Structure formats: C-alpha cells, structure tokens
Residue, then its C-alpha position, 0 to 999 in steps of 0.5 A: x565501476x559497476x557492470x552487468x553480469x546479466x541485463x534486463x531484456x526489456x525495460x520496466x514499464x513505469x506506466x502500466x496503464x496503456x491507453x486501452x486500459x485507461x479507456x476501459x477503466x474510464x468507461x466503467x467508472x463513468x457507467x457505474x456513476x451513471x447507472x449504479x447497480x445495473x452497471x456493476x451487474x453488467x460488468x460482473x457478468x461480462x468479466x467474471x460471469x457472475x451475477x447473483x441476486x445480491x453481491x453482498x454475502x450474507x452471514x449464512x453464506x460466510x459461515x458456510x464458506x468458513x466451514x469448508x476451509x480446512x482447520x489448519x488453514x483457519x488456524x494459520x489465518x488466525x496466527x498470521x492476522x495476530x502477527x499483523x495486528x500486533x505490528x499495527x498496534x505497535x505502529x499505532x502506539x508510536x503515534x500520539x495525540x498532544x496538546x501544548x500551551x506553546x506561548x502564554x494563552x496559546x494552545x495548539x493540539x493534534x488528534x489522530x482520527x480514523x477514516x470512517x469508511x474504507x474499501x479493501x480490495x482482495x484480488x483473486x485470479x491467478x493467486x487468491x491473496x489471503x494475505x491482502x485481507x490481513x494487510x488491508x482489513x486488520x490494519x484498518x480495524x486496528x486504526x479504528x476504522x468504523x466500516x470496512x467494505x471488502x470486495x473479492x472476485x468469484x473463483x470460477x463462479x464459486x465463493x473463494x472460501x479461504x479468502x472469505x474466511x480471511x476477510x471475515x476473520x480480519x474484521x470486514x463489516x461487509x463482504x461483496x463477491x465482486x471483482x475488478x474495476x466494477x468493484x473499485x468503482x462501486x466502493x468509491x462512488x457508491x451505488x443503490x446497494x453499496x454505500x461509498x467509502x472514503x478510501x481504497x486499499x489493496x493490490x490488483x491487476x493493471x485495471x484495478x491499479x488504474x481505477x484507483x489512480x483515476x478515482x484518487x482525489x474523489x477518495x483516498x488510496x493507499x498507494x499507486x501500485x505496479x509490478x512486484x519488485x525484489x532487489x538483493x544486495x549480497x557479498x561473498x558470504x551469500x549462498x548463491x542457491x539461496x539468492x536464486x530461490x529468493x529471486x524466483x520467489x518474487x519473480x513468480x508474482x508476474x511476468x513483469x516483476x523485476x528481480x535484481x541482484x547487486x553483488x560484490x562477488x562475481x562468483x556469487x553473481x555467476x553461480x546465482x545465474x546458473x542456479x536460477x536457470x536450473x530452478x526454473x526447469x522444475x518450478x511450477x510457476x516457471x511460466x510466470x517466473x521465467x519471462x520475469x527473470x528473462x526480461x526484467x532480471x538483472x545481476x549487477x557486479x559492484x566494486x564495493x558494498x558501499x557502491x552496492x548500497x548506492x545502486x540499490x538506493x537508486x532502484x528504490x525497490x519494493x523489497x530489498x533483501x540484505x545477504x551480507x556478513x553485516x546485514x544491519x549496515x543497510x539500516x544506516x547506508x540505505x534510505x530508499x526501499x519499501x521494506x528491508x529484509x536483513x540476513x539469510x534467516x529473513x526472506x521477502x516471502x515472510x513479509x508477503x505472507x506471515x511475519x506481520x509487517x505490511x506487504x502493501x508497499x511502494x513500487x516503480x521508484x515510489x520508495x524514494x518518497x513514501x513508505x508502504x501501507x501502515x496503520x497511519x494511512x487509515x488515520x487523519x492527523x488533525x490539528x486544532x488551536x485555541x487562544x484563551x486570553x485577550x493579551x495573547x490574541x492581541x499579540x497574534x493579531x498585530x503579527x497577523x496584520x503585518x504578515x498578511x499585508x506583506x502578502x497583500x491579504x488585507x482581509x486577513x490583516x483586518x481579522x488580526x487587527x480586530x483582535x488586537x484592538x479588542x485588548x483596549x476596546x479601540x477601533x481599527x483605523x479602517x473600521 
C-alpha cells in the first residue's frame, strides 16, 4: 500500500480556464472576427503596449534581429534544430502511403498529405521559449506544410532577437510580433493583413490555451495544454540530489506545475525532500519553483517497483523520468506518459531544449489517450478507393444493398443495387 512522504497542499486544477479567462477570451475572439486588424491592434496596445505600423516583421527587421544574436547562440539554435529535424524526419519515414488490390478489382489506398497552413505560437513573457519555435515550426516544415505563420509577443516593447532568429531559422514563412489571444485569434480567423491558417500549434499561458480550446473545430490544434508536469520513478539506486535537481528543473516552469516522486525507497524519498528545501534557498527561479513544490509537489512511497509503475500510469504525467537500476523496464510496464526519460544520464531538460524529440506534450492526464506533437499532427491521412471491374462492383453492390437495408438506408441500398444490375444490364425492381 503506497503512502505519501509529502502530499500536495493544493489540488491540481484540471480546468485552468476560470470563468473570467473564458469570458475575456470569448470577447477578444468575437471582436477580432468582427473588426479584424483594428481589434488586433487595440488589444496589442492594451495588453503588450505594442502598436507598430505593421505587426509582420520585414526581411530587413529579421536580418537586423539575427545580427544582434550572439554567434554561439545562433550555432546552438542550428544544432538543436537539426536534432529536431532529424527526429521529425525519422517519424515521417515511419509513415507510408500505400495502395493495394484487396480483392480482385477493388483498390484501396492511403495518402499522407500535409496541412496547407499552420499558425505557430512561440510564447514570450517570463521565459522566451526559443525551443517552441524548433518544435512547432521545424516539425511542420519536415511534414511539408507550405505556409507556417509564426507569432511571438514583443519583449518590453522590443523585438526578441533570439526568438525571431529561431523562428526564421526554423523556416517560418511569416513572422508577426504579436502575442496573446489577439495573435491566436488573428491566425485562426484571419484579418485584413493576416491570412487565416488551418491549424494552431504551440504552448502559451491560460489565455492562449483557452483561445485554442474555443477555436478548436474552426481550426485544428496540437493539444489542449495545462501546466508543465514531471513525475520521477526511483528505486534505492537513485541519487536523491539528482532527483531533487530534476524535480525543480520542471517546477520552475510555473507555480502550478506538479513535481512528483514515486519511489520504492523511504531513504531516497526523505533525502530528496531535504535536498529540495536546500536547493530552493539559492535557486534563481525559487519564486516560481517554491510554490509549485509546496502546493503541487508529492513524494509517494510504493511497496514495489511494479506498484510504482502503476501509480505513475495513473498520473499519466507529461514527463516521466525513470531512475532505477533497469530503467528500460518502464517501456514494457508503462503506457501512460507524454515522454519517457530513461536513466540518470537522461533528464527532462534535454527533451525540453536540445535532444530532438518534441516537447509539446499532453498534460492533465491526456497522456491516457494521446501522445504529443509530432510530424504526423501536421499530416492528414486520407483514403481513396477505386473499383475497376463490373464484376467487383456487382459483388459490392449486392452486399451494400443488404447492409444498407439492415440499417433502413434505402437510398444507399439503391446506389448499390444499381451497380449490381449493371453487370447483366438488368433494371432494379424499384426503378
């Protein structure tokens, strides 16, 4: 029977959109639908104190921004984007179009077709998430998306140079210095100067997440996003100091980010709690990580590793890190996670920033039914069919007639009857 060495002080909110958030977002979207650019400009000036003549960056502005980015940062962006590109390409190669004659005269096929236009949102605010440009834009371009529109907010009234560089180097076709709900709405519904897209991707705050939720259906979205989550499964071989560091590495994302340890060792659990307390004393992001740990941090003691895996699967966490003597056991034992990080040499921060797998992942238990953003999200798997002989069509027609009448679909049945009758030039009884 599992027991808590540390419990969360506050429940994790499975609906981050409060009535106020929902109402504000609904109003902004409706206004952008009605007034277009004028509404976008008004909200940008209100929320971001930003109202340039044009929100779209020119080629010259992009070049100037890139010129201000340190050479090492540019080189790092190139290397990380190549890692993301390589993995996305491997994913794409795992998909295939096919066509097969499944019965004589009956041909069925499948094609993977890229979405034509995608809007990629790259957050600013507390953290300029360069990595989100890599994950959303590079992956879309590998999929073959023709037009990627990228939006990011200004940084204290200035162009965020490194973010713009990352967006451009990732392959964005249009870059707008525009943030928040007004950016999401403009990309989704279109304005006089921003042509609408077919899908939205990328993380953001509660307002951005709610905007994507409200617009889903009118456009596609990557995922419904909640606070960043981490769960570590550890046995007695785990280093408690390393566990503590890795928990806090994710807790610093936001004050509502759950950081959970499930361990079979009371010693590892107890020492981890002590290390976290000490590390928070000099962590520059302690103002964020401390309330996350205090209110949403948990340490759970399990009787066995199999129980620990079961507990972890119940959480269905965004990031699951395995710090055990045989970490690859989790590949068999677990099924519910956004991404799995195996062994002490592999940390969640690698997945967030550099290793190449996509960091846009399911939260709030959504890993029970979906994976994260991948190249396939930007592809539509389309099917087609062709019946090439009268004989095959007649066989299907007879079957269709019976199957349709079992469901009281007489019109469907007659469509099948007509094909069956063409084999011998007869006339259906109802004709």
